[in-house]
C-alpha positions as CSV (number, residue, x, y, z in Angstrom):
1,M,16.7,-18.3,7.4
2,N,15.9,-14.9,8.7
3,S,13.3,-15.3,11.5
4,A,11.9,-11.8,10.7
5,I,10.8,-13.1,7.4
6,E,9.8,-16.5,8.5
7,P,6.1,-16.6,9.5
8,W,6.0,-20.1,11.1
9,V,6.7,-20.1,14.8
10,L,7.1,-23.3,17.0
11,V,4.4,-23.4,19.7
12,G,4.9,-27.0,21.0
13,Q,4.9,-30.7,20.4
14,L,2.0,-32.9,19.4
15,S,2.5,-34.8,22.7
16,D,2.0,-31.5,24.6
17,I,-1.7,-31.6,23.7
18,P,-4.0,-34.4,24.9
19,R,-6.3,-36.1,22.4
20,Q,-9.7,-34.1,22.3
21,G,-7.9,-31.3,24.3
22,A,-6.4,-27.9,23.9
23,R,-3.4,-25.8,24.9
24,C,-3.2,-22.0,25.1
25,V,-0.1,-20.3,23.8
26,K,0.9,-16.7,23.6
27,H,2.4,-14.9,20.7
28,D,3.2,-11.3,21.6
29,K,-0.1,-10.2,23.4
30,Q,-2.5,-12.5,21.6
31,S,-3.7,-15.8,23.0
32,I,-4.0,-18.8,20.6
33,A,-5.8,-22.0,21.3
34,V,-4.2,-25.0,19.8
35,F,-6.5,-28.0,19.5
36,R,-5.8,-31.9,19.0
37,T,-8.8,-34.1,18.0
38,M,-9.2,-37.8,18.7
39,D,-7.6,-38.6,15.4
40,D,-4.6,-36.2,15.8
41,Q,-5.8,-33.5,13.6
42,V,-4.4,-30.2,15.0
43,F,-6.1,-26.7,14.6
44,A,-5.3,-23.2,15.9
45,L,-7.9,-20.5,16.6
46,E,-7.6,-17.2,18.4
47,D,-8.5,-18.2,22.1
48,K,-11.7,-16.0,22.0
49,C,-15.3,-17.1,21.3
50,P,-17.0,-14.6,18.9
51,H,-19.9,-14.4,21.3
52,K,-18.5,-12.9,24.5
53,C,-14.7,-13.6,24.2
54,G,-15.0,-16.9,26.2
55,P,-11.7,-19.0,26.4
56,L,-12.0,-21.6,23.8
57,S,-8.9,-23.3,25.0
58,Q,-11.1,-24.2,28.1
59,G,-13.9,-25.7,26.0
60,I,-14.9,-29.3,25.2
61,V,-13.3,-30.7,21.8
62,H,-15.7,-32.9,19.9
63,D,-16.7,-33.7,16.3
64,G,-14.3,-31.3,14.7
65,C,-15.6,-28.4,16.9
66,V,-15.1,-26.8,20.4
67,T,-17.9,-25.8,22.7
68,C,-17.1,-22.5,24.5
69,P,-17.2,-23.0,28.2
70,L,-19.2,-19.8,28.9
71,H,-22.3,-20.1,26.9
72,N,-22.1,-23.2,24.9
73,W,-21.4,-21.8,21.5
74,V,-20.1,-24.5,19.2
75,I,-17.2,-23.4,16.9
76,S,-15.7,-25.2,14.0
77,L,-12.0,-25.9,14.5
78,S,-11.4,-25.8,10.7
79,T,-13.1,-22.5,10.0
80,G,-13.5,-20.7,13.3
81,E,-17.2,-20.2,12.4
82,A,-20.0,-20.6,15.0
83,Q,-22.4,-23.5,14.1
84,G,-26.1,-23.9,14.3
85,A,-28.2,-20.9,14.9
86,D,-25.3,-18.8,16.3
87,S,-23.3,-16.5,13.8
88,G,-19.9,-15.0,14.1
89,A,-16.3,-16.4,13.7
90,T,-13.0,-16.3,15.6
91,L,-9.6,-16.1,13.7
92,C,-8.6,-19.3,12.2
93,I,-4.7,-19.6,12.1
94,P,-2.8,-21.6,9.7
95,I,-1.0,-24.5,11.3
96,K,1.3,-27.3,10.3
97,I,3.0,-30.3,11.9
98,E,6.7,-31.1,11.0
99,Q,7.6,-34.3,12.6
100,E,6.1,-33.9,16.1
101,N,6.6,-30.0,16.1
102,I,3.4,-27.8,15.9
103,L,3.9,-24.4,14.1
104,I,1.6,-21.6,13.6
105,D,1.7,-18.9,10.8
106,V,1.9,-15.7,12.9
107,S,1.6,-13.6,9.8
108,K,-2.2,-14.0,10.1
109,L,-2.4,-12.7,13.4
110,R,-3.9,-9.2,13.9
């Protein structure tokens, strides 16, 4: 298959990310945070909090969300939207797991 047409890019293995943790990967110049929950669900968001661009990959993963390490904004891993009284969203990137491989859809990147 022609890689110029294929939007899915391998970014690592499931075992590369600890449960309730994250890993930051780069695609071109964009930083992407890949998260793994305690029950092995995997999500990808642009590694930028909608508040002040804090590094979400360095935040705390909990209850389907990540808490930004800079100002404690809580961001949904499934939608990228800020929770509670905060408003805004970060780019949510489609992701899939094939065997143990984590792939992201780079066609959605800006």
